[in-house]
C-alpha positions as CSV (number, residue, x, y, z in Angstrom):
1,M,9.0,28.9,8.4
2,T,8.2,27.2,4.8
3,S,8.9,28.9,1.6
4,E,5.5,28.1,-0.3
5,G,5.0,28.1,-4.2
6,T,7.0,26.6,-6.9
7,Q,10.4,26.2,-6.4
8,T,13.4,25.0,-8.3
9,A,15.1,22.0,-6.4
10,P,18.8,21.7,-6.3
11,D,20.1,19.1,-8.8
12,V,20.5,15.6,-7.2
13,V,24.1,14.7,-8.1
14,E,25.2,10.9,-7.6
15,D,28.7,10.3,-6.0
16,V,30.9,8.5,-8.4
17,F,34.1,6.3,-7.7
18,E,36.5,5.0,-10.1
19,G,33.9,5.5,-13.4
20,M,30.8,4.0,-11.2
21,A,27.9,5.2,-9.5
22,T,28.0,4.7,-5.7
23,G,24.0,5.1,-4.9
24,I,25.0,8.0,-2.7
25,E,24.0,11.7,-3.5
26,V,27.1,13.9,-3.1
27,E,26.6,16.0,-0.1
28,D,28.1,19.4,0.3
29,S,28.7,19.3,4.3
30,S,30.5,22.6,4.4
31,S,29.6,25.1,7.1
32,V,30.6,28.5,8.5
33,E,31.2,27.0,11.6
34,E,34.2,24.7,10.3
35,V,35.3,27.5,8.2
36,I,35.9,29.4,11.4
37,H,36.7,26.6,13.8
38,R,39.7,27.6,16.1
39,P,42.7,25.8,14.6
40,W,44.6,23.4,17.0
41,N,48.1,24.6,18.6
42,P,50.7,23.5,16.6
43,E,52.6,22.6,19.9
44,Q,49.8,19.7,20.1
45,V,51.6,18.1,17.2
46,R,53.6,15.2,18.6
47,V,55.3,12.9,15.7
48,T,58.6,11.2,16.0
49,T,60.6,9.5,13.2
50,S,61.9,5.9,13.2
51,V,63.3,3.3,10.8
52,F,62.2,-0.5,11.0
53,S,62.8,-3.3,8.7
54,L,60.0,-4.6,6.8
55,R,60.8,-8.0,8.9
56,N,60.3,-5.6,12.0
57,I,57.0,-4.4,10.6
58,L,55.5,-7.8,9.6
59,D,56.3,-9.4,13.0
60,L,54.7,-6.4,14.7
61,I,51.5,-7.4,12.5
62,D,51.7,-11.1,13.4
63,E,52.0,-10.1,17.1
64,R,49.0,-8.0,16.6
65,S,50.9,-4.9,18.0
66,L,50.3,-3.0,14.8
67,E,46.7,-3.1,13.5
68,L,46.1,-2.7,9.6
69,A,42.6,-1.6,10.1
70,P,41.0,-4.8,9.1
71,D,37.6,-4.7,7.4
72,F,38.7,-1.8,5.0
73,Q,37.1,-2.1,1.6
74,R,39.3,0.3,-0.2
75,G,42.5,-2.1,0.6
76,Q,41.0,-4.5,-1.9
77,V,41.2,-2.1,-5.0
78,W,44.8,-2.5,-6.0
79,R,45.1,-4.4,-9.0
80,T,48.0,-7.2,-9.2
81,D,50.3,-5.4,-11.4
82,Q,50.0,-2.3,-9.2
83,K,50.9,-4.5,-6.0
84,S,53.5,-6.2,-8.3
85,L,55.3,-3.0,-9.1
86,L,55.3,-2.0,-5.1
87,V,57.3,-5.3,-4.7
88,E,59.5,-4.6,-7.4
89,S,60.6,-1.4,-6.2
90,L,61.6,-3.2,-2.9
91,L,63.6,-5.6,-5.0
92,L,65.1,-2.6,-6.8
93,Q,66.0,-1.1,-3.6
94,I,63.8,2.0,-4.3
95,P,62.9,3.8,-1.1
96,L,59.2,3.9,-0.3
97,P,57.4,7.0,0.7
98,A,57.2,7.3,4.7
99,F,54.3,5.5,6.4
100,Y,52.5,7.3,9.5
101,F,51.7,5.0,12.6
102,A,49.2,6.0,15.6
103,E,50.4,4.9,18.9
104,D,48.0,4.0,21.3
105,S,48.5,4.4,25.3
106,D,49.0,0.7,25.7
107,G,52.0,0.8,23.1
108,A,50.2,-0.8,20.3
109,F,50.3,0.8,16.8
110,R,47.7,1.5,14.0
111,V,48.7,2.2,10.6
112,V,47.0,5.7,9.7
113,D,49.0,6.2,6.2
114,G,50.2,3.2,4.3
115,V,47.7,0.7,4.8
116,R,47.3,-0.3,1.3
117,R,51.1,-0.6,0.9
118,L,51.8,-2.6,4.1
119,S,48.8,-4.9,3.4
120,T,50.1,-5.8,0.0
121,L,53.6,-6.3,1.5
122,Y,52.2,-8.7,4.2
123,D,50.2,-10.6,1.8
124,F,53.1,-11.2,-0.6
125,V,55.8,-11.9,2.1
126,R,53.3,-14.1,4.3
127,G,51.8,-15.9,1.7
128,S,48.5,-15.1,3.0
129,D,47.2,-14.4,-0.6
130,P,48.3,-17.3,-2.4
131,A,46.9,-16.3,-5.7
132,F,49.4,-12.9,-5.5
133,R,52.2,-13.7,-7.9
134,L,54.2,-11.0,-9.4
135,Q,52.9,-10.0,-12.6
136,G,53.6,-6.9,-15.1
137,V,57.0,-6.0,-13.5
138,E,58.9,-3.6,-15.7
139,Y,62.7,-4.3,-15.1
140,L,63.1,-7.7,-13.3
141,K,61.7,-9.7,-16.1
142,D,62.9,-13.1,-14.2
143,V,60.6,-12.8,-11.0
144,E,57.6,-12.6,-13.4
145,G,55.1,-15.2,-12.0
146,L,57.0,-15.8,-8.8
147,R,55.7,-15.9,-5.3
148,F,57.8,-14.6,-2.3
149,Q,58.6,-18.6,-1.7
150,D,59.8,-18.7,-5.2
151,L,62.3,-16.2,-5.2
152,A,66.0,-16.5,-4.6
153,V,67.0,-16.2,-1.0
154,Q,68.9,-13.1,-1.3
155,L,66.0,-11.7,-3.1
156,Q,63.9,-12.7,-0.2
157,R,66.5,-11.2,2.1
158,R,66.5,-7.9,0.3
159,I,62.6,-7.6,0.9
160,N,62.8,-8.2,4.6
161,N,65.9,-6.3,5.2
162,T,64.1,-2.9,3.3
163,Q,64.3,0.0,5.6
164,L,61.1,1.8,6.1
165,V,60.7,5.4,7.2
166,I,57.9,5.4,10.0
167,N,56.3,8.6,11.5
168,V,54.8,7.7,14.8
169,I,52.0,9.9,15.9
170,D,52.2,10.0,20.2
171,P,49.7,8.8,21.9
172,G,49.4,12.4,23.8
173,T,48.1,13.8,20.6
174,P,44.6,15.0,20.7
175,P,42.2,13.2,18.3
176,E,41.4,16.3,16.5
177,V,45.0,17.0,15.8
178,M,45.5,13.6,14.7
179,Y,42.7,13.5,12.3
180,D,44.0,16.7,10.9
181,I,47.4,15.3,10.3
182,F,45.7,12.4,8.5
183,K,43.9,14.6,6.3
184,R,47.0,16.4,5.3
185,I,49.1,13.6,4.7
186,N,46.6,11.7,2.7
187,T,47.5,12.9,-0.8
188,G,48.5,9.4,-2.7
189,G,46.4,7.9,-5.0
190,T,42.5,8.4,-4.7
191,P,42.2,10.4,-1.2
192,L,40.3,8.6,1.4
193,N,37.1,10.2,2.5
194,A,36.1,11.2,6.1
195,Q,34.7,8.0,7.1
196,E,37.9,5.8,5.8
197,I,39.9,8.2,7.8
198,R,37.9,7.3,10.9
199,H,38.2,3.6,10.2
200,C,41.9,4.0,10.0
201,M,42.1,5.9,13.2
202,S,39.8,3.9,15.3
203,R,39.9,0.6,17.3
204,P,38.0,-2.5,16.6
205,R,35.1,-2.0,19.0
206,S,33.6,0.9,17.1
207,R,34.6,-1.0,13.7
208,D,32.7,-4.1,14.9
209,I,29.6,-2.2,16.1
210,L,29.1,-0.2,12.9
211,K,29.5,-3.5,10.8
212,R,27.0,-5.2,12.8
213,M,24.6,-2.1,12.3
214,T,25.0,-2.3,8.5
215,H,25.1,-6.1,8.3
216,T,21.3,-6.7,8.9
217,D,18.5,-7.4,6.8
218,A,16.8,-4.3,7.7
219,F,19.7,-2.0,6.8
220,A,20.0,-3.7,3.6
221,K,16.3,-3.3,2.8
222,A,16.2,0.2,3.5
223,T,19.4,1.3,1.5
224,N,18.7,-1.0,-1.4
225,G,21.9,-3.1,-0.5
226,L,24.3,-0.6,0.6
227,T,26.1,-2.9,2.9
228,D,29.9,-3.1,2.4
229,H,29.9,0.1,0.3
230,I,32.9,0.8,-1.4
231,R,33.5,4.2,0.0
232,M,32.2,3.1,3.6
233,N,29.3,5.4,3.3
234,D,27.1,2.8,5.0
235,R,29.3,2.9,8.0
236,E,29.1,6.6,8.0
237,M,25.5,6.7,8.1
238,A,25.2,4.0,10.9
239,L,27.7,6.3,12.8
240,R,25.6,9.4,12.3
241,F,22.4,7.6,13.5
242,A,24.7,6.7,16.7
243,A,26.2,10.2,17.1
244,F,22.7,11.7,17.4
245,W,21.3,9.2,19.2
246,L,24.0,8.7,22.0
247,L,25.1,12.3,22.0
248,G,21.9,14.6,20.7
249,M,21.2,17.7,19.1
250,D,22.5,19.9,21.9
251,A,26.0,18.1,21.9
252,Y,25.9,19.1,18.1
253,M,25.0,22.5,18.5
254,E,27.4,22.9,21.0
255,N,30.2,22.2,18.7
256,P,28.6,22.2,15.1
257,V,31.5,20.4,13.2
258,M,30.5,17.4,11.9
259,E,33.7,15.5,11.6
260,A,34.3,16.3,15.3
261,F,31.0,15.4,16.2
262,L,31.3,12.0,14.2
263,M,34.9,11.3,15.9
264,D,33.4,12.1,19.4
265,A,30.8,9.5,18.7
266,T,33.5,7.0,17.5
267,R,35.8,7.3,20.4
268,L,32.6,7.0,22.8
269,L,31.9,3.5,21.0
270,D,35.3,2.5,21.3
271,D,35.3,3.0,25.1
272,P,33.4,0.4,26.9
273,E,33.1,2.4,29.9
274,A,31.5,5.3,28.1
275,A,29.3,3.0,25.9
276,S,28.4,0.1,27.9
277,D,27.8,-3.6,26.2
278,A,24.1,-3.0,27.0
279,K,24.1,0.6,25.6
280,V,25.5,-0.9,22.6
281,Q,22.9,-3.4,22.4
282,E,20.3,-0.8,22.8
283,L,21.8,1.4,20.1
284,E,21.9,-1.4,17.5
285,S,18.2,-2.4,18.2
286,A,17.1,1.0,17.8
287,F,18.8,1.3,14.7
288,E,17.2,-1.7,13.1
289,A,13.9,-0.7,14.0
290,A,14.5,2.5,12.8
291,M,15.4,1.1,9.4
292,T,12.1,-1.1,9.4
293,S,10.3,1.7,10.3
294,A,11.6,4.2,7.6
295,Y,11.3,1.4,4.9
296,L,7.8,0.8,6.2
297,I,6.9,4.5,5.4
298,F,8.7,5.3,2.3
299,G,9.6,2.1,0.6
300,E,11.8,2.2,-2.4
301,H,12.3,6.0,-1.8
302,T,13.5,5.4,1.9
303,F,16.3,8.4,2.7
304,R,15.9,9.8,-0.9
305,K,14.3,13.0,-2.1
306,W,11.1,12.3,-3.5
307,P,9.2,15.7,-4.4
308,H,6.0,15.6,-6.3
309,G,6.9,15.2,-10.2
310,A,10.1,13.1,-9.4
311,S,10.7,10.6,-12.0
312,G,12.7,7.6,-11.0
313,R,14.6,7.1,-7.6
314,S,17.2,9.5,-6.4
315,P,20.3,8.2,-4.8
316,I,20.5,8.1,-1.0
317,N,20.9,11.1,0.6
318,R,22.8,11.2,4.0
319,A,21.1,14.2,5.2
320,L,17.8,12.7,4.9
321,F,19.4,9.2,6.5
322,E,20.3,10.9,9.7
323,T,16.9,13.0,10.2
324,W,14.6,10.4,9.5
325,S,16.1,7.4,11.1
326,I,16.1,9.4,14.3
327,A,12.7,10.8,13.6
328,V,11.0,7.3,13.5
329,T,12.5,6.2,16.7
330,G,10.3,6.2,19.6
331,Y,7.1,5.2,17.4
332,S,5.6,1.9,16.9
333,A,5.4,-0.1,13.6
334,Q,1.8,-0.4,13.8
335,D,1.3,3.5,14.3
336,L,3.7,4.5,11.6
337,A,1.5,1.9,9.1
338,A,-1.6,3.4,10.1
339,R,-0.4,6.9,9.5
340,R,2.0,6.1,6.4
341,E,-0.1,8.0,3.8
342,D,-0.2,11.3,5.8
343,I,3.5,10.9,6.6
344,V,4.6,10.3,3.0
345,A,2.1,13.2,1.9
346,A,3.6,15.7,4.5
347,A,7.4,14.8,3.5
348,R,6.8,15.0,-0.2
349,H,5.0,18.5,0.2
350,R,8.0,19.6,2.0
351,M,10.4,18.3,-0.3
352,T,8.5,20.1,-3.2
353,T,7.6,23.4,-1.7
354,D,10.0,24.2,1.4
355,V,13.3,25.4,-0.4
356,D,14.5,26.1,3.1
357,Y,14.2,22.3,3.6
358,L,15.9,21.4,0.1
359,N,18.6,23.5,0.9
360,A,19.2,22.0,4.4
361,I,19.6,18.6,2.9
362,T,21.6,19.8,0.1
363,S,24.0,22.2,0.8
364,S,26.2,23.4,3.7
365,T,24.5,20.5,5.4
366,A,26.6,20.8,8.5
367,D,25.5,24.3,9.2
368,R,24.2,24.5,12.7
369,R,20.9,26.0,11.4
370,R,20.2,23.7,8.7
371,V,20.9,20.6,10.7
372,A,18.2,21.8,13.2
373,Y,15.7,22.7,10.5
374,R,15.8,19.4,9.0
375,F,15.5,17.5,12.2
376,E,12.6,19.7,13.4
377,A,11.2,19.1,10.0
378,A,11.3,15.5,10.1
379,A,10.1,15.5,13.6
380,E,7.2,17.3,12.6
381,D,6.4,15.5,9.3
382,V,6.5,11.9,11.1
383,R,3.7,13.3,13.3
384,A,1.5,13.8,10.5
385,G,-2.2,12.1,11.0
386,L,-1.7,12.1,14.7
């Protein structure tokens, strides 16, 4: 039911990262279901502790037995002086905090905590970043400006022989438990957000799928160039579409916890038996068509709040993204273009007068009733003019 009359729309707040606007509206995804969601059994936590030399770890990376979650944008934000201080810590024989690896059923490992530290050490020791020279060290001034190969042999040996404490999450640990472990240990620096955690936990197949989905002209146009977003919000939005497109609303209603729902979709995309190459191709085609159709209707305001009287353009709203990208699927571009004015009028009227709808796309957005309401609303508005 629509609440008619003059409404006070919730404030639109844009997310900020390291002092820069991200182009994405801040989302309050909390819900009662997530608060009361039954906790996992502590006996399901299976973590063992081992000690490896840095040389052993780097060899595992070279052998592709240890994955550093490539294409992780946040891994590139450390400054040279921050990287140099990490290397200097090894030279000073200062123990590093423990790392967390997740072991797969095939015996391979993925880094779930410590990606940036290991990436930095790998780049320095293996010389994969030729421009990386030690700069801004605090104590060992003699190594200022040097690369690994320029260091004295005894210093090279000291780095290679550094002992690292590794906590290994057993492959038998349930995914939701592993996810929660990651959230609990993810406290250093700027904490990773949910999609960055999923990226580190996932396999290359799902990462490649989400990358392809967000590296199309249609997605870039609909989101005003959101591709390769610094906080991976582009990948999260593509994953939300994939989750609702593949699993459906009924699956969400059975377990209305957004993080768990998106993890289920990630595991599905990682499994070629559960999501065949043909199905993935169909998904990618549907997503690209949805981006084209949504932009055809809303133009520069695609996936953004656009009530009557609004000035300027709001940041992208993730709840609007998931609902409207799904809502336009199944309609031809020709049909949508013919009814564009009616659809826009219906959507803007709702954004202006329907306080329940505004709440559903602003706060407690993972609540099952609000998820259902905004999907129903978008489905109704996209039929305007029929």
